[in-house]
DOMIDO-188267 format. One line per 2 residues: number of its first residue (from 0); their letters; for each residue x, z, y of N, C-alpha, C, O. Coordinates in steps of 0.1 Angstrom, whole numbers, m for minus. Each point is the difference from the previous one (the first is absolute). Example, Ala and Ser with C-alpha at 12.3 -4.5 7.8 and 13.67 -1.06 7.14 Angstrom:
<recs>
0	as	132/78/m57/m9/0/12/9/0/12/10/7/0; m14/m14/11/9/0/11/m8/8/11/5/1/11
</recs>
This chain:
<recs>
0	mt	91/m147/262/m7/0/m13/m15/1/4/m5/6/9; m2/m12/m18/m15/2/1/m4/14/m3/7/7/m6
2	dp	m19/m2/12/m5/13/m4/1/3/m14/m4/m8/m9; 11/20/5/3/2/m14/m12/m1/m9/1/m7/m10
4	qt	m13/12/13/m11/0/m9/m6/m15/m1/m5/m4/m11; 6/m3/21/m4/m15/m1/10/m6/m9/m4/m8/m9
6	ll	17/10/11/9/m7/m9/m2/4/m15/1/m9/m8; m3/22/5/m3/4/m13/m12/m8/m6/1/m5/m11
8	rr	m12/4/19/m11/m7/m5/3/m15/m3/m4/m6/m10; 13/0/20/3/m14/m3/9/m1/m13/m2/m9/m8
10	lf	10/18/5/8/0/m13/m10/0/m11/1/m8/m9; m10/17/9/m11/1/m11/m6/m12/m2/m1/m5/m11
12	dr	m5/0/22/m8/m13/0/9/m11/m6/m5/m8/m8; 18/7/11/8/m10/m6/2/2/m15/0/m9/m8
14	av	1/22/4/2/3/m14/m12/m6/m8/1/m6/m10; m13/9/16/m12/m4/m7/m2/m16/0/m6/m6/m9
16	av	10/0/20/m2/m14/2/8/m8/m11/m5/m10/m7; 17/14/4/9/m8/m9/m5/2/m15/5/m7/m8
18	ad	m14/16/6/m5/2/m14/m14/m6/m1/m7/1/m11; 2/m7/22/m13/m6/m1/0/m12/m10/7/m9/3
20	pm	m15/9/m13/m1/m10/m10/m1/m14/6/7/m10/m5; m14/8/15/m1/m12/8/13/m6/5/1/m12/2
22	qs	8/22/1/13/m4/5/10/m1/m11/11/m6/1; m13/13/m12/12/2/m10/m3/m5/m14/10/m2/m7
24	la	m22/m1/3/m2/m3/m14/2/m14/m5/5/m3/m11; m8/m6/20/2/m15/m4/12/m4/m6/m1/m8/m10
26	py	14/13/14/12/m6/m6/1/5/m14/8/m5/m8; m15/15/4/1/6/m14/m11/m6/m9/m1/3/m12
28	lp	m9/m11/17/m11/m6/m9/6/m11/m6/6/m9/6; m8/9/m21/4/m12/m7/m8/m11/3/m11/1/7
30	ar	14/m14/m12/m9/m11/1/m12/2/m8/0/5/m11; m11/m10/17/m13/3/m7/m1/m9/m13/1/m12/1
32	pe	m3/18/m12/1/m7/m14/m13/m9/1/m9/2/8; 9/m12/m17/m11/m10/m1/m11/7/m9/m12/m4/2
34	gr	15/12/m11/m10/6/m8/m8/11/7/0/1/12; m7/7/m20/m9/11/7/9/10/5/10/4/m6
36	vv	m14/1/18/7/11/6/m10/10/5/m10/m3/6; 13/15/m10/m9/12/3/8/9/8/11/5/m4
38	vi	m16/m1/17/7/9/9/m7/14/m2/m12/1/1; 20/9/m4/m6/14/m1/10/8/10/11/m4/3
40	ga	m17/16/1/10/8/7/m8/13/4/m12/1/m1; 20/9/7/m5/13/3/10/6/10/13/m1/m2
42	gk	m18/8/12/8/7/9/m4/m2/14/m8/m9/2; 13/17/7/m3/0/14/4/m14/7/m6/m3/10
44	as	15/m3/m15/5/m13/5/m6/m12/m7/3/m11/4; m11/14/m16/m2/m11/m9/m10/m11/6/2/m12/m3
46	ar	m11/16/11/m9/m10/7/8/m9/8/m2/m12/0; 11/18/8/8/m8/9/10/m9/m8/3/m11/4
48	ma	2/16/m16/7/m8/m8/m8/m13/m5/5/m11/0; m16/15/m4/m9/m11/m5/m3/m11/11/m1/m12/m3
50	ea	m1/17/15/m1/m9/11/11/m9/2/m1/m11/3; 14/17/m5/11/m8/2/3/m10/m11/6/m11/1
52	ve	m11/15/m13/1/m10/m12/m8/m11/3/5/m12/m2; m18/14/6/m9/m12/3/4/m8/12/m4/m12/1
54	ae	12/18/8/5/m8/11/9/m11/m5/2/m10/7; 5/14/m18/10/m10/m5/m7/m9/m12/2/m12/m1
56	wg	m10/19/m7/m6/m7/m12/m13/m6/2/m4/m9/m8; m3/14/18/m14/m5/1/m9/10/m8/5/9/m6
58	pc	m18/m12/4/m9/9/m7/5/2/m15/4/m9/m7; m5/22/4/4/4/m14/m12/9/m7/m8/7/6
60	eg	9/m8/m19/m8/9/m7/6/14/m2/12/1/m3; m20/11/4/6/11/m2/m7/12/6/m10/m1/7
62	lv	15/14/m8/m6/11/4/11/10/5/10/3/m7; m12/3/19/10/9/5/m7/13/5/m11/m1/6
64	it	17/12/m8/m7/12/4/8/8/11/12/3/m2; m18/m1/13/8/6/11/m8/13/5/m11/3/m4
66	ry	17/3/14/m6/13/5/m12/m5/10/0/m11/5; m9/20/m4/m11/m1/10/6/m4/14/9/7/5
68	gy	m14/m17/1/4/m3/13/12/m10/0/5/m4/11; 1/1/m22/12/m8/m1/m3/m14/m5/10/m8/m3
70	ar	m23/3/1/m2/m13/m5/4/m11/10/2/3/12; 0/m14/m18/4/m12/9/m8/m12/m5/m4/0/m12
72	pc	1/m10/20/m8/m11/m3/9/m10/m9/10/m5/4; m15/3/m16/6/m10/m9/m10/m10/m4/m12/1/1
74	qg	19/m13/m6/m8/m12/m2/m6/1/m13/m12/m4/m2; 18/8/m9/m5/0/m14/3/14/m7/m8/4/m8
76	ie	18/3/12/2/13/m6/m10/10/5/m3/1/12; m2/7/m21/m10/10/3/7/13/4/8/5/m8
78	iv	m11/0/20/6/13/3/m11/12/m1/m11/m1/5; 15/10/m12/m8/12/m3/6/12/8/12/3/m1
80	ea	m20/4/8/6/13/6/m4/12/m8/m11/0/m6; 19/9/5/m2/13/m7/7/11/7/7/m2/10
82	ah	m8/14/m16/5/12/7/15/2/m4/5/m4/m10; 2/11/20/14/4/m1/2/11/9/m5/0/11
84	pv	12/11/m15/8/2/m11/m8/5/m12/6/m1/m11; m18/5/12/m7/6/m12/m10/m12/m5/m8/m5/9
86	pd	9/1/m21/m7/m13/m5/m16/3/0/m4/12/0; m3/m23/0/m15/1/0/m6/m10/m10/8/m8/m6
88	aa	m21/7/5/m6/m9/m10/2/m14/4/1/m8/m9; 0/4/22/3/m13/3/13/m5/m6/0/m11/m6
90	gm	10/18/7/13/m3/m6/m1/m1/m15/6/m9/m6; m14/18/m1/m1/0/m13/m7/m14/m5/5/m6/m10
92	ra	m16/3/17/m7/m12/m4/8/m12/2/0/m8/m9; 7/7/20/9/m12/3/11/m1/m9/4/m12/m2
94	ta	2/23/m4/11/0/m9/m6/m6/m13/7/m7/m7; m18/11/3/m5/m4/m13/m4/m17/2/2/m7/m10
96	rm	m5/4/21/m2/m15/2/12/m8/0/1/m11/m5; 9/17/11/15/m6/m1/4/m2/m14/5/m10/m4
98	ld	m7/21/m5/3/m2/m14/m8/m12/m6/6/m7/m9; m18/6/12/m9/m10/m6/6/m13/4/0/m10/m8
100	ll	5/8/21/6/m12/4/11/m3/m8/2/m12/m2; 6/20/m2/12/m2/m8/m2/m3/m14/9/m6/m6
102	eg	m20/9/1/m3/m2/m14/m1/m14/m4/m7/m8/6; 14/5/m17/m1/m14/m5/10/m10/7/0/m12/m4
104	lg	7/16/13/12/m9/4/9/m5/m9/4/8/m10; 1/m20/11/9/m6/m11/14/m1/6/3/4/11
106	eg	6/m9/m19/14/m2/3/1/m10/12/9/2/9; m18/m11/m7/2/m10/11/m5/5/13/1/m7/10
108	dm	m6/19/m9/m6/5/12/10/9/7/10/5/m6; m12/m2/18/9/8/9/m9/11/7/m11/m3/5
110	vl	16/15/m4/m6/10/8/10/4/10/12/4/m3; m17/m4/16/8/5/11/m5/13/4/m12/1/3
112	al	21/10/m4/m5/13/3/7/5/13/13/0/1; m22/5/8/5/5/13/m2/15/0/m11/4/m1
114	is	22/3/1/m1/15/m1/9/6/12/11/m4/3; m18/14/2/5/7/11/m4/15/m1/m9/4/m8
116	gg	16/5/16/m4/14/0/m15/2/2/m6/m7/8; 1/17/m15/m14/3/0/m7/m6/m12/m11/3/m3
118	as	18/m12/m5/m5/m4/m13/m3/10/m10/m8/m2/m9; 14/13/10/m2/11/m10/m13/6/1/m5/5/m10
120	sl	m1/m5/22/m13/6/2/m11/m11/m2/m11/3/m4; 14/m16/7/m10/m10/0/m2/m7/m12/m11/m6/m2
122	lv	21/7/m7/m2/m5/m15/m4/12/m7/8/9/m3; m21/m9/m2/m6/12/m6/m6/m3/m13/m11/m6/m1
124	qp	18/10/m10/m7/m2/m14/6/13/m8/10/m1/m8; m16/12/10/5/12/m7/1/m1/m16/m8/m6/m7
126	ag	19/12/2/2/m1/m14/m8/11/m7/m4/10/5; 3/m12/m19/m7/10/m8/m14/3/3/m8/m9/3
128	em	4/21/m2/m14/4/4/0/5/14/m10/7/4; 19/m11/4/0/4/14/m11/m8/7/m3/m11/m2
130	tl	m4/19/11/m10/m6/10/6/m3/13/12/3/2; m20/m10/6/5/m2/13/2/13/8/10/2/7
132	ed	m19/7/m10/1/13/7/13/7/m5/7/6/8; m3/m8/m20/13/6/m6/12/m7/8/9/6/4
134	kq	m10/m19/m2/10/m7/6/1/4/15/11/1/5; m22/1/1/0/5/14/7/14/1/8/3/9
136	av	m10/5/m18/5/14/0/15/m1/m3/7/8/6; m2/m17/m14/13/m2/m2/8/m4/12/10/5/4
138	na	m16/m15/3/7/m6/12/0/11/11/11/1/7; m22/6/m5/0/11/10/10/11/m3/6/5/9
140	al	m4/m2/m21/10/11/m5/14/m6/2/9/7/4; m7/m20/m6/13/m4/2/4/m1/14/12/2/4
142	la	m21/m5/5/2/m2/15/4/14/5/8/2/9; m14/9/m15/2/14/6/12/6/m7/3/11/4
144	sg	3/m17/m13/11/6/m9/12/1/6/8/9/m3; m4/m18/13/14/m2/5/9/m7/m9/12/m1/3
146	ap	m17/m5/m13/9/m7/m11/4/m13/8/m8/m6/8; 21/2/m10/4/m14/5/m9/m12/m6/m7/1/m10
148	ig	7/m11/17/m9/m11/m3/4/m5/m15/m9/m4/m8; 22/3/5/3/m4/m12/m6/8/m13/m4/m4/m10
150	qm	5/18/14/m6/8/m11/m15/m1/m1/m6/0/m11; 0/m1/22/m15/m3/0/m4/m13/m8/m10/0/m7
152	nv	18/m10/9/m3/m13/m6/2/1/m15/m7/m7/m7; 18/15/2/0/2/m15/m13/5/m6/m4/m5/m10
154	lr	m1/15/16/m14/4/m4/m10/m10/0/m7/m3/m10; 6/m4/21/m11/m10/2/1/m10/m11/m10/m3/m7
156	kh	23/m2/4/1/m10/m11/m5/4/m13/m6/m9/m6; 7/21/2/m3/5/m13/m15/4/m1/m5/3/m11
158	ls	m2/m3/23/m13/4/0/m9/m13/4/m11/1/4; 17/m13/m7/m6/m12/4/m1/m11/m10/9/m1/m9
160	rv	m19/m8/10/2/m11/m9/4/m13/7/m1/m11/m6; 6/11/19/5/m10/6/14/1/6/7/m10/2
162	kg	m3/22/0/14/3/6/10/0/m11/m3/0/m12; 16/0/16/11/1/m10/0/m12/m9/1/0/m12
164	gq	m2/m12/19/1/m12/m8/m13/m6/m7/0/m10/m6; m10/19/7/m12/m4/m8/m8/m12/7/m6/m7/m7
166	la	7/6/19/m7/m11/7/7/m14/m4/m7/m10/m2; 20/10/1/8/m12/m3/m3/m3/m16/m2/m11/m4
168	aa	1/22/m4/m3/m2/m14/m14/m6/m2/m2/m8/m9; m7/10/18/m14/m5/m2/0/m15/4/m9/m7/m5
170	ay	19/2/12/1/m14/4/7/m9/m11/m1/m12/m1; 9/19/m7/7/m7/m11/m9/m7/m9/m11/6/m3
172	pa	14/m19/0/14/m8/0/2/m8/13/9/m8/1; m18/9/9/2/m7/12/12/5/7/4/11/m1
174	rl	2/m20/8/13/4/9/m5/8/12/m11/m3/6; 18/13/m3/m4/9/11/13/2/10/10/4/m3
176	ha	m14/m9/16/10/1/10/m5/10/10/m10/m2/7; 17/13/m6/m4/12/9/8/0/13/13/0/m1
178	ll	m19/0/13/6/2/12/m3/14/5/m11/4/0; 21/4/4/m1/14/2/5/4/15/10/m5/5
180	is	m18/13/1/7/6/13/3/14/m4/m9/7/m4; 20/m2/6/5/12/m5/m4/11/11/1/m2/12
182	dv	m7/14/m16/m3/11/8/6/13/m7/m4/11/3; 14/m14/m13/5/12/m7/16/1/3/7/m10/1
184	pg	m3/22/m1/15/2/1/7/m6/m11/m3/2/m12; 14/m10/15/7/m7/m10/m5/m13/m4/7/m7/m8
186	dd	m19/3/13/m5/m13/m4/m1/m4/m14/2/m11/m4; m6/22/m5/m1/m3/m14/m14/m6/m2/m11/6/3
188	pa	11/m19/m9/m13/m6/m2/m10/7/m9/m12/m1/0; 18/9/m9/m8/8/m9/m8/10/7/m10/5/m5
190	mi	15/m1/18/m7/11/7/m10/m5/11/m8/7/4; 8/m20/m1/m8/m6/10/m15/m1/m5/m2/m8/m10
192	gs	m6/15/15/m15/m1/m5/0/6/m14/m9/m4/m8; 18/12/3/1/5/m13/2/m12/m10/m4/1/m12
194	gp	11/m11/16/5/m10/m9/m10/m7/m9/3/0/m12; m14/m6/17/m9/m6/m9/5/m12/m7/m5/m3/m11
196	tv	16/m3/16/7/m12/m7/13/2/m4/7/m9/m3; m3/22/1/14/4/m4/m1/10/m12/m8/9/0
198	ge	18/m10/m9/0/8/m11/4/14/4/6/3/10; m11/7/m19/2/13/3/8/8/m11/m5/m1/m12
200	gs	16/8/15/9/6/m10/m4/14/m2/5/6/m10; m13/1/18/m3/14/m2/m12/2/m9/m7/m9/m4
202	tg	5/21/0/m9/3/m10/m11/10/5/1/6/11; m12/m4/m18/m9/10/4/6/14/0/m4/8/8
204	dd	13/m6/m16/7/14/0/7/2/12/1/11/6; 5/m22/0/8/0/12/m10/4/12/2/7/9
206	al	m14/m14/m10/m11/2/10/m4/16/0/0/6/10; m1/m1/m23/m4/14/0/11/10/5/m3/11/5
208	ki	14/m16/m5/11/8/5/m1/1/15/3/10/6; m7/m21/1/m2/m1/14/m12/9/4/1/6/11
210	va	m11/m6/m19/m12/8/3/4/15/0/m5/7/9; 14/m3/m18/4/14/0/9/3/12/m2/10/6
212	ry	11/m19/m3/10/2/10/m7/3/13/4/8/7; m15/m16/m3/m6/0/12/m13/8/1/m7/1/10
214	gi	4/5/m23/m13/8/0/m12/m8/2/m10/5/6; 10/m17/m11/m12/m9/3/m13/4/m9/1/m1/m13
216	dl	m12/4/19/m12/3/m8/m7/m13/m5/m5/m7/8; 6/5/m21/m6/m13/m5/m13/4/m8/m1/10/m6
218	pa	m9/m19/7/m11/1/m9/3/m1/m15/10/m7/m4; m17/14/m4/2/m1/m15/2/m14/m5/9/m3/m7
220	sa	m18/m6/12/0/m14/m5/14/m7/3/5/m8/m7; 1/12/19/13/m6/3/11/7/m8/10/m7/m4
222	ra	m11/19/1/10/6/m9/0/m5/m14/10/m2/m7; m22/m2/4/m1/m6/m14/5/m13/m1/6/m4/m11
224	vl	m7/m5/22/6/m12/0/16/0/0/6/m8/m7; 0/17/13/14/3/1/5/5/m13/12/m2/m4
226	ag	m20/9/m4/4/5/m12/m2/m10/m12/4/3/m11; m10/m14/14/m2/m10/m9/9/m12/0/12/1/4
228	qs	m16/m13/m7/8/m11/m1/m3/m8/14/m11/m4/3; 22/2/5/m1/m7/12/m2/m14/m1/5/m6/m9
230	ga	m12/0/18/m2/m15/0/10/m7/9/0/m12/0; 9/21/7/10/m8/8/9/m8/m8/4/4/m11
232	vp	m1/m16/16/8/m10/m8/14/2/1/6/m1/11; 2/3/m21/15/3/0/7/m14/5/m5/m11/m4
234	pg	16/13/12/9/m12/2/3/m7/m12/2/7/m10; m1/m20/9/4/m7/m11/m12/m4/m9/2/m7/m10
236	dt	m14/11/13/m12/m3/m7/m3/m16/2/1/m5/11; m4/m1/m22/m3/m15/0/m9/m4/11/1/m10/6
238	rl	m11/19/m3/m11/m3/10/6/m1/14/m7/m4/9; 19/9/m8/6/m1/14/11/m11/1/7/0/9
240	sr	m7/m7/m19/12/m10/m2/m2/m12/10/10/m6/3; m22/4/2/m3/m11/9/m2/4/15/m7/m6/7
242	ve	11/18/m5/m2/7/14/13/m1/9/11/2/m5; m12/m5/17/10/0/10/m5/8/12/m11/m2/7
244	nv	19/13/m5/m3/9/12/9/m3/12/12/1/m2; m17/m4/14/8/m3/11/m3/9/12/m11/m1/5
246	iy	20/9/m1/m2/9/13/4/m10/12/12/m5/1; m21/3/7/4/m10/11/1/7/14/6/m6/9
248	aa	m12/18/m9/0/7/13/3/16/m4/m6/6/m9; 15/0/17/4/12/m3/4/8/13/2/m6/10
250	pv	m2/20/m11/3/8/12/13/m4/6/1/0/13; 9/m3/m20/13/m2/7/0/m12/10/7/0/10
252	qs	m15/m10/m13/m1/m12/8/m7/5/14/4/m4/11; m14/13/m13/m7/4/12/9/9/9/m1/m1/12
254	le	10/10/m18/9/8/6/10/m9/8/3/3/12; 2/m14/m18/11/m8/5/m7/m8/13/6/m1/10
256	aa	m18/m3/m12/m7/m7/10/m1/9/14/2/m5/11; m6/18/m13/m1/9/11/14/3/6/1/2/12
258	ae	9/m1/m21/14/1/5/4/m11/9/6/3/11; m10/m15/m15/4/m11/8/m5/1/15/7/m3/9
260	va	m20/8/m8/m7/0/12/9/12/9/4/m2/11; m1/13/m18/7/11/7/14/m5/5/3/3/11
262	ra	4/m9/m20/13/m6/4/0/m8/12/8/1/9; m19/m10/m9/m1/m9/12/m2/8/13/2/m6/11
264	qg	m6/18/m12/m2/9/12/13/8/3/0/8/9; 10/m11/m16/13/7/1/0/14/m6/7/9/4
266	is	m15/m8/m14/m1/14/m7/8/m1/m13/m2/m10/m7; 10/20/4/7/1/m13/m10/5/m10/m9/8/3
268	vq	11/m14/m15/m10/3/m11/7/5/m12/11/m4/m4; m18/15/m3/5/4/m13/m13/2/m8/m9/7/3
270	il	10/m16/m15/m12/1/m10/5/11/m10/10/m1/m6; m18/10/5/2/12/m8/m4/m3/m15/3/7/m9
272	gd	m11/m18/7/m4/m4/m13/m14/m5/0/m8/4/9; 4/m12/m19/m13/m5/m1/m9/6/m12/m10/m5/m3
274	al	16/17/m3/m6/5/m12/0/16/1/1/7/m10; m2/m2/22/0/15/1/m13/6/m7/m11/m6/1
276	eg	13/17/m7/m11/7/m6/2/15/3/10/4/5; m19/4/m7/m1/14/2/m11/6/9/m8/m8/5
278	ea	7/21/m4/m11/5/7/2/m3/15/11/2/6; m22/m8/1/2/m4/13/6/10/10/8/m3/8
280	rd	m13/15/m9/5/10/9/15/3/m1/6/4/10; m2/m5/m23/15/3/m3/8/m10/5/11/2/6
282	va	m15/m15/m8/8/m12/4/1/0/16/10/m3/6; m21/7/0/m1/0/14/10/11/5/6/m3/10
284	rd	m5/14/m15/10/10/5/14/m5/m2/9/3/8; m6/m11/m19/13/m5/m2/3/m11/10/11/0/6
286	ha	m20/m8/m3/1/m10/10/1/5/15/8/m6/8; m14/17/m6/1/7/14/15/5/1/6/m1/11
288	al	m1/7/m21/14/4/0/10/m12/2/9/1/8; m12/m12/m15/8/m11/1/0/m6/14/10/m3/5
290	ar	m22/2/1/m2/m6/13/7/9/10/6/m5/10; m6/19/m10/7/8/8/16/m3/m1/7/0/10
292	ev	m3/m2/m22/15/m2/m3/3/m13/6/10/m1/7; m17/m10/m8/2/m13/5/1/1/15/9/m5/7
294	qa	m19/12/m1/0/1/15/11/7/5/5/m3/11; 0/14/m18/12/6/5/13/m7/0/10/3/7
296	gl	m11/m14/m15/12/m9/m1/m1/m12/9/10/m8/0; m21/7/8/m1/m12/9/6/4/13/m4/10/6
298	ap	14/m18/0/5/3/13/m10/m3/11/m9/m9/m1; 9/15/12/m9/m4/11/1/m14/4/11/m5/1
300	ga	m22/m1/0/m1/m15/2/2/m9/m11/m1/m12/1; 3/17/m13/1/m7/m12/m14/m7/m3/m10/4/5
302	ap	11/m14/m15/m12/m6/m4/m8/9/m8/6/7/m8; m20/m7/9/m7/9/m8/2/m4/m15/4/m11/m3
304	ml	m7/20/m6/0/m1/m15/m13/0/m6/m8/8/4; 5/m17/m13/m13/m1/m8/3/3/m14/8/m6/m6
306	ll	m16/16/1/1/3/m15/m13/m6/m6/m11/5/4; 12/m14/m13/m11/m5/m7/m1/4/m14/11/3/m6
308	sg	m22/m1/0/m2/3/m14/m13/m4/m6/m10/0/7; 10/m3/m19/m13/m3/m8/m1/7/m12/8/9/m3
310	ge	m17/m11/m6/m2/7/m12/m14/6/0/m9/m5/6; 7/15/m14/m14/6/m1/2/15/m1/4/5/m11
312	lt	m7/2/21/0/14/0/m14/6/m5/m10/m7/0; 10/19/m4/m11/7/m6/m5/12/7/8/5/7
314	vt	m20/m1/m9/m5/12/6/m5/9/m11/m8/m6/m9; 11/20/8/m7/7/m9/m10/7/8/3/7/10
316	rr	m16/m8/m14/m10/5/8/m1/16/0/m1/6/m11; 2/0/22/m1/15/1/m12/4/8/m3/12/m1
318	gd	m3/m20/8/m12/3/9/m10/m11/m1/1/m9/m9; m11/9/17/m11/m9/0/m1/m9/12/m11/m5/4
320	gv	22/2/2/1/m9/12/0/m14/m5/1/m3/m11; m2/m6/22/0/m14/m1/15/m4/2/5/0/12
322	gg	2/m4/m22/14/m4/3/5/m11/m10/m8/m5/m9; 20/1/11/7/m10/m8/15/2/1/4/7/9
324	pn	3/m13/m18/15/3/0/7/m5/13/9/6/5; m14/m17/1/7/m4/13/m3/9/12/9/4/7
326	ae	m22/m1/m6/m4/9/11/7/15/m2/5/6/9; m6/m2/m22/7/13/m2/15/0/2/6/10/4
328	ya	1/m21/m7/14/m1/3/2/0/15/8/7/5; m16/m14/3/1/m1/14/m2/14/7/7/4/9
330	la	m17/4/m15/m2/14/5/10/8/m4/3/8/9; 3/m8/m20/10/9/m5/13/m4/8/9/9/3
332	la	m7/m22/0/12/m4/8/m1/6/13/10/5/5; m22/m7/3/m1/7/13/3/14/0/7/4/9
334	la	m12/3/m18/3/14/m1/14/4/m2/5/10/6; 2/m18/m15/14/2/m2/9/m3/12/10/6/2
336	le	m14/m16/6/7/m5/11/m2/9/13/8/1/8; m19/6/m8/m3/10/10/1/m6/14/5/7/9
338	ga	m9/m19/m7/m1/m6/14/14/m5/4/2/m2/12; 6/m2/m21/13/m4/3/0/m12/9/m8/m10/m3
340	ag	16/10/14/m1/m11/10/5/m13/m6/11/1/m6; m17/m13/8/6/m13/m3/m3/m4/m14/6/m10/m4
342	ih	m14/17/m4/m2/m3/m14/m16/m4/m1/m8/8/3; 5/m20/m7/m14/m4/m2/0/m6/m15/10/m4/m6
344	al	m21/5/0/m2/m5/m14/m14/m5/m3/m10/3/6; 10/m12/m16/m14/m6/m5/1/1/m15/10/m5/m6
346	ac	m21/9/m1/m1/m2/m14/m14/m4/m4/m10/7/3; 10/m18/m10/m12/m7/m2/0/m6/m14/10/m5/m5
348	dt	m21/4/m1/m2/m9/m13/m3/m14/4/m10/m3/7; 18/m6/m13/m2/m14/4/m13/m6/m4/m3/m11/5
350	dg	m5/18/m13/m13/m5/m4/m11/5/10/m12/m4/m1; 16/12/12/m9/4/10/m8/13/m5/m7/5/9
352	vd	9/0/m20/m7/11/m5/10/11/m4/8/m2/m9; m10/14/14/10/11/m4/m8/11/m6/m7/8/7
354	ga	8/m6/m19/m7/11/m7/m15/m2/2/m5/m11/m3; m3/20/7/m15/2/1/m6/m6/12/m12/m1/1
356	ae	20/m4/8/m4/m6/13/2/m14/2/10/m6/m5; m19/m1/12/1/m14/3/10/m2/12/m3/m6/10
358	va	15/12/m11/9/1/9/14/m4/m6/3/4/m11; 5/m11/18/13/m4/m6/9/11/0/8/2/m10
360	ga	m8/7/21/10/10/1/0/6/14/m11/0/6; 24/4/m2/0/7/13/13/m3/7/10/m5/m7
362	vi	m10/8/20/13/m2/8/3/14/7/m10/6/4; 22/m2/m2/4/12/6/10/m2/10/6/m11/0
364	gp	m4/21/9/11/m1/10/4/13/5/m6/10/m6; 14/m8/16/4/13/5/m12/8/5/0/13/0
366	dt	m11/m19/4/m11/8/6/m12/2/m10/m10/4/5; 12/m7/m17/m11/2/m9/m4/14/m2/m12/3/0
368	la	21/7/m2/m4/14/m1/m6/5/14/m9/8/m1; 14/m12/12/m6/3/13/m14/m6/2/m9/6/6
370	ea	7/m17/m12/m14/m6/1/m9/8/m9/m12/2/4; 17/2/m16/m8/8/m9/m4/14/6/m11/5/m2
372	qs	20/0/10/m4/13/6/m10/m2/11/m9/8/2; 10/m19/6/m9/m3/10/m14/m2/m7/m11/4/6
374	ag	11/m11/m17/m13/m4/m7/m6/12/m8/m11/0/m5; 19/11/5/m5/12/m8/0/m2/m15/m7/6/m7
376	vd	16/m13/2/1/m1/m15/14/5/m4/10/m2/7; m10/8/m18/12/6/m6/7/m8/m11/m5/m1/m11
378	pa	16/m6/14/7/m8/m9/4/7/m13/m1/m6/m11; 5/18/11/5/7/m12/m13/3/m8/0/m2/m12
380	qa	m11/6/18/m12/2/m9/m5/m15/m6/m5/0/m11; 6/m9/19/m5/m14/m5/8/m3/m12/m5/m5/m10
382	la	19/7/11/8/m3/m12/m3/8/m12/m1/m4/m11; m2/17/14/m3/9/m11/m12/m4/m8/m1/1/m13
384	in	m9/m6/19/m12/m5/m7/m1/m15/m2/m11/m5/m3; 22/m2/4/0/m14/m2/m9/m8/9/m6/m10/m4
386	da	5/14/17/m9/m6/9/7/m8/11/m3/2/11; 13/m10/m15/8/m8/9/m7/m10/8/3/m3/12
388	hg	m13/m3/m19/m8/m10/8/m9/6/10/m2/m5/11; m4/17/m14/m6/7/9/7/4/12/m4/m1/12
390	ff	17/5/m15/9/4/12/2/m12/9/m3/0/12; 8/m12/m18/4/m11/8/m13/m7/7/1/m6/10
392	ga	m12/7/m16/m13/m4/6/m3/8/12/m6/m5/9; 9/18/m8/m2/9/11/9/m4/11/m4/1/12
394	ig	16/m5/m15/9/m2/12/3/m15/3/8/m3/9; m15/m6/m16/1/m14/2/13/m7/m6/5/m9/6
396	gq	m1/15/m17/13/m6/m5/m2/m7/m13/10/m2/m7; m22/m2/5/m3/m9/m13/4/m14/3/0/m5/11
398	vv	3/m1/m21/3/m14/m1/m11/m7/m8/0/2/m13; m8/m9/18/m12/m7/m6/2/m15/0/1/m6/11
400	tg	m2/0/m22/3/m14/m1/m12/m7/m6/m2/m13/2; m7/19/m10/m10/m7/m8/7/m6/m12/13/2/m1
402	pt	m20/m9/m8/7/m6/m12/11/m9/5/m3/m9/8; 15/10/m14/11/m8/3/2/m12/m10/7/m9/3
404	lt	m15/11/m15/m1/m11/m10/14/m1/m6/2/m11/m6; 6/20/6/12/1/m8/4/14/m2/m6/9/6
406	nv	17/m7/m15/2/13/m5/15/1/m4/3/m3/m12; 6/7/20/14/2/m4/5/14/2/12/3/2
408	nd	m21/6/m3/2/14/m1/3/7/14/m4/m6/10; 10/17/m9/1/6/12/11/m5/10/10/m6/m5
410	fr	m13/8/18/11/m5/9/2/12/10/m9/4/8; 22/0/m8/4/11/10/11/m4/8/10/m6/m5
412	ai	m11/9/17/10/m4/11/2/12/10/m9/6/6; 22/m2/m5/3/10/9/10/m6/11/10/m5/m4
414	li	m14/5/16/8/m6/11/7/12/8/m6/9/5; 19/m10/m5/8/11/6/8/m5/11/9/m8/m2
416	ap	m12/13/14/8/m3/12/10/11/3/m2/12/m3; 14/m15/9/9/10/5/m6/8/10/m8/m4/8
418	v	12/17/m8/m5/10/12/14/6/5/0/8/9
</recs>
């Protein structure tokens, strides 16, 4: 078998490659209509999606907002870069221009919307009297709350003028065809990018209950919006009657692609699921116990076992370190495994960015804790202050990819050899 950590990186690279819009989008693109077509989009993969569209259709009119550093060369579609995960003025200006582009479209026109993870932060039009600073404060509070992504997105929808179906409503009566890359557990289109093209059934009161449950500190202007009439568009609204939402890339496809690579190496594979949620360190402890159990059941000389999982884990901020859910999962896993022989693991975000660092994630093995001791870093203390990226940076365990131009959520792989 290939070196375990080299193999784990190959599996991750394969998972990312099959979700690359240049490889996966074309079969889902409808025939280009003869009338006016406007391409809009937002997300970490949206510029790559736009590039894939023009590779098939040729130059198009439109505007797409992506994360800084994620732009791609397009022939006609304008690519604007803005901040993620906390929005900025560039995203706000670009979103206003996108709405202007949709104004006045008729029944004979078509809008092609390209939505991927990250759109929640990149589409910025605060509701009510909220300012950009208020919006930034809300996003920062959400990211530190430990709330699952679905709960975060409910709040985002009711505090926005574009999320929760409102972007699609702005395009009506034009036909709107949305292509989506899923980065959310369960692949609910209403949760991808906070559902700018999908109707929303929750209410402002539901959002306030989430605020209370997770102790989220909101500006007064945001609380006023939630207490008033939400602009989110309910399912069944006439303005959504000409909308078609298509998820064409999802985490399960990437997990299956990685599994195929492993099986070709003679490795047995168990996929634990593509929609795992929970506190990263808690899930890591559960997975460590499972890995030990699996290893105990492997006969000497048996084929290694690979445990794969996807989804989106969360981190409740307790300290001031630099971390992210994948690195924190990997650190907690290493601590729980206590240097167990024959067990290696990788945990990375498929968009190449894990939490607050420009790092995809981390890789661990039986020597991780010994390497930490040699480097003079304390893994337990790093976990206590949410400094997983600092920890792995010190021992050379980071996985750095740069922008991957796609986003199908977290990728976790635990490779277990018999001992």
